[in-house]
C-alpha positions in Angstrom: -9.6 48.0 -28.8 -9.1 47.0 -32.3 -10.9 48.1 -35.3 -14.4 48.8 -36.0 -16.2 45.7 -37.0 -13.8 43.3 -35.1 -14.3 41.3 -32.0 -12.4 42.5 -29.6 -10.8 39.9 -26.9 -10.2 38.7 -23.6 -6.2 37.9 -22.4 -7.5 34.6 -21.4 -10.2 33.7 -23.9 -8.6 31.9 -27.0 -9.8 33.6 -30.3 -13.8 32.5 -31.2 -12.0 30.0 -34.6 -10.2 27.6 -32.2 -13.1 25.1 -30.4 -12.0 25.3 -26.5 -12.2 21.9 -26.3 -9.0 20.9 -28.4 -6.9 23.3 -26.3 -3.9 21.3 -24.2 -4.9 21.7 -20.8 -2.7 24.9 -20.0 -4.3 26.9 -22.9 -7.3 26.4 -20.9 -8.1 28.9 -18.5 -7.8 28.1 -15.6 -9.5 26.3 -13.2 -10.6 28.2 -9.3 -7.7 28.3 -6.8 -8.4 26.4 -4.2 -9.3 28.3 -0.2 -7.1 28.1 2.4 -7.4 29.2 5.1 -5.5 31.2 7.4 -6.5 30.0 10.3 -5.0 27.6 12.2 -5.7 25.3 15.3 -3.2 25.3 17.6 -1.6 21.8 18.0 0.5 22.5 20.9 -1.4 22.5 24.3 0.1 24.8 26.9 0.2 23.9 31.0 -0.1 27.0 33.4 2.8 26.1 35.9 0.6 27.9 39.1 -2.4 26.0 38.9 -2.1 23.2 36.0 -5.4 25.2 33.6 -4.5 23.7 30.0 -4.9 26.1 27.2 -5.9 25.0 23.8 -7.9 27.3 22.1 -8.2 27.7 17.7 -6.0 30.3 18.3 -2.3 29.6 18.6 -0.5 29.9 22.0 3.0 31.6 20.7 0.5 34.5 18.8 -1.0 35.6 21.8 0.0 39.6 23.7 2.8 39.3 26.2 -0.3 40.4 28.9 -1.7 37.9 28.4 -2.9 36.1 31.8 -4.6 32.5 33.3 -8.0 32.8 33.8 -8.7 30.6 36.1 -4.6 32.2 38.3 -4.5 35.6 37.0 -0.6 34.3 36.2 1.4 35.8 33.6 1.9 34.4 30.0 5.4 33.5 30.8 4.3 31.3 33.7 2.6 28.6 30.8 4.6 25.3 29.8 4.3 23.3 25.9 2.3 20.8 28.0 3.0 16.8 25.5 -0.3 14.2 26.7 -3.3 14.2 24.4 -6.0 16.9 25.8 -9.3 15.7 27.0 -12.6 17.6 26.9 -12.7 17.6 30.7 -9.0 18.8 31.1 -9.9 21.9 33.6 -11.6 20.5 35.4 -10.8 21.4 39.1 -10.2 18.0 40.5 -8.2 17.0 37.2 -6.0 20.9 37.3 -5.2 20.2 41.3 -3.9 16.6 40.5 -2.0 18.2 37.4 -0.6 20.9 40.2 0.6 18.4 42.6 1.6 16.3 39.9 3.7 19.5 39.2 4.4 20.2 42.8 6.5 16.5 42.8 8.2 16.7 39.4 9.7 19.9 40.4 10.5 18.8 43.9 12.2 16.2 42.0 14.1 18.3 39.7 15.5 21.0 42.5 16.6 17.5 44.8 18.4 16.5 42.3 21.2 19.1 41.8 21.8 18.1 45.5 21.8 14.7 45.9 24.5 14.7 43.0 26.2 16.7 45.2 26.5 14.7 48.2 26.7 11.5 46.0 30.2 13.7 45.0 31.0 14.7 48.5 30.9 10.1 50.0 33.5 9.4 46.5 35.9 11.6 47.5 35.1 10.6 50.9 35.6 7.0 49.9 38.6 7.3 48.1 40.4 9.9 51.4 40.1 6.9 53.1 40.3 3.6 51.0 43.5 5.3 50.1 44.4 6.3 54.0 43.4 3.7 55.1 45.7 0.8 53.4 
């Protein structure tokens, strides 16, 4: 507080003798701070590998507790994988889920058969190599 008879000044107000219109933008009182929202929409969808359910809620999948389970089949959170294709509104209909599940099973079957095919190919090439070396 100042001596009696003198007006007290607030720290962010200019003295009464200075016209506020003449102050530079840096000296003027700051405008209201922009509002930031803490809500983050999950940009990445996740798919249950057991039933084809797509998780695409507001809460990011990474922030879900480890005890989260699939609402359709009860699979644990670790059975979900990132899902890249765009998600439609009817993505969790029964028919759409069954089609995705069948496609995932086909993809996994190809992934499991690939190492066997590689081994058979290497064995076949080795056999051909030894056959040609012994024949000629």
